[in-house]
C-alpha positions, 0 to 999 in steps of 0.5 A: 252177597260175597262167597265166603272162604273155605277154611280147614281146622289143621289143630284139633287142640286149637280153635283156629281155622285156615283158609287156602291161602295160608295153608299154602303160604305155610307150606311155602315157608317150610319149603323155603326153611328146607332150602335155607338150611344150606345158609344155616349149616356152614353158618352164613346168613341167608342171602334173599336174592340167593335164596330167591334163584334156588327157589326158582331153580328147585320150582316143583320139587316135593318137599320131602324130596328136597329134605332128603336131598338138602339132608344128603348135600349137608352131609356131604359138605366139606368147604363152608360154602353154599352148594350150587343148584347142581350139587343138590340136583345130584343128590335129589337125583340120588334119592330118585335112584338116578331116573331117566326122567327126574320130572315122572320120577318125583310124580311116581314118588308122589304117586307112592307116598300116597298109597303109604298116606291112605293105604287104599290107592293102586298105582304102577310101579315102573316095571308094571307090577301093582303096589298093594296094601297087605291085608290090615294095612288100612290101619298101618300103610305097609306096601307088598 
C-alpha cells in the first residue's frame, strides 16, 4: 500500500489541493520571476543560460530580500544592460544594512519576518535586545 502525499489547500475559494512539491515549484517560479525582472526592465529577452547563472549566484537569498534588492537595482539602472550579480549583491547588502556577515543577516531578517507574521516569537536583535510584541499584537503583529 503506497503512502499518500500530504496536500495543502492554498486558495480556500477553490477546491484545489497542492502537494509539497507543487508548492516548492511555485515558490521557485516566483523567485526566478523576480530575477527575470532584470531583463524585463530593459526590454531584453530572458536568456535561460544566464538566468541559470543568476539562480546559482543568488541561491539561498530569501524571496523578500531578493525582491527589494532587484527593485532597488532597477530604480537605479542607467544603461540598458542586465546588471551583473555584484550589483544585485550590493543592493542586497544595502537592504540588510551593510552587514559584516551577510548570511547571518539574512537569517535574522527571516526571523524578524516570522515575528511580524506570527506576532509571538521573540528572537534576539543583534544588540541582545529582545523583540517584543505589543499588547494586542497577536492581531496586528506590531513590534516594540
